[in-house]
C-alpha positions in Angstrom: 39.6 170.4 133.0 40.2 168.8 129.6 42.4 170.8 127.2 43.2 169.9 123.5 43.8 171.5 120.2 41.6 171.0 117.2 43.5 171.0 113.9 41.7 172.4 110.8 43.3 171.9 107.4 42.9 174.9 105.0 44.3 175.8 101.6 46.1 179.1 101.5 47.7 180.4 98.3 48.0 176.9 97.0 49.6 175.6 100.2 48.0 173.4 102.9 48.1 175.1 106.3 46.6 174.2 109.6 44.5 176.5 111.8 44.4 175.6 115.5 41.5 176.0 118.0 42.3 175.6 121.7 39.6 173.8 123.6 39.5 174.2 127.4 36.5 172.2 128.6 33.5 173.4 126.6 35.2 176.7 125.6 37.2 177.2 122.5 39.7 179.9 121.4 40.6 180.5 117.8 44.4 180.6 117.7 45.2 180.8 114.0 47.7 179.3 111.6 50.1 176.8 113.2 53.3 178.5 112.3 52.1 181.9 113.4 50.8 180.4 116.7 54.3 178.9 117.4 56.1 182.1 116.6 53.7 184.8 117.9 51.9 183.2 120.8 54.5 180.7 122.0 57.5 182.6 120.9 59.2 179.4 119.8 60.4 177.7 116.6 57.7 175.2 115.3 60.3 172.4 115.3 61.0 173.0 119.0 57.2 172.8 119.7 56.9 169.7 117.7 59.8 168.1 119.6 58.2 169.0 122.9 54.9 167.5 121.9 56.5 164.3 120.6 58.5 163.9 123.8 55.3 164.4 125.9 53.6 161.6 123.8 56.6 159.3 124.0 57.1 159.5 120.2 60.0 160.2 117.9 57.9 162.6 115.9 54.9 164.8 116.6 51.7 163.4 115.1 48.7 165.8 115.6 46.4 163.1 114.2 46.7 161.5 117.6 44.5 162.8 120.4 47.3 162.5 123.0 49.6 164.7 120.9 46.8 167.3 120.5 46.2 167.2 124.2 49.9 167.7 124.9 50.0 170.6 122.5 46.9 172.1 124.3 48.7 171.8 127.6 51.8 173.6 126.2 49.7 176.4 124.9 47.6 176.7 128.0 50.7 176.9 130.1 52.2 179.6 127.8 49.1 181.8 128.1 49.1 181.6 131.9 46.7 178.8 132.6 42.9 178.6 132.8 42.7 181.7 135.0 44.2 183.8 132.3 41.4 182.8 129.9 38.5 183.9 132.2 36.5 186.6 130.5 38.3 186.3 127.1 36.3 186.1 123.9 37.0 183.2 121.6 39.0 185.4 119.2 41.2 187.2 121.7 44.1 184.7 121.5 44.1 184.8 117.7 47.4 185.6 116.0 46.1 186.2 112.5 
């Protein structure tokens, strides 16, 4: 099943932040602000996550404007939450870290 992350730019207190949605097939899950997702959901430093995504895409730096990088990030997140089976029966907001 196709998995990807949709990146939604948003202004927060004068700063630009990015909200993430995880898409698994036709279902989506609101995750929340990028830094909070890395810390609270993945339990990892955002720089480490960016490096892993870049490596998966064969790049020196993570570029979430590229679909292959968003797909790689989606796969990392899906793996961290326990795979597709762990998402069965969850509502779209139940993975949110806000």
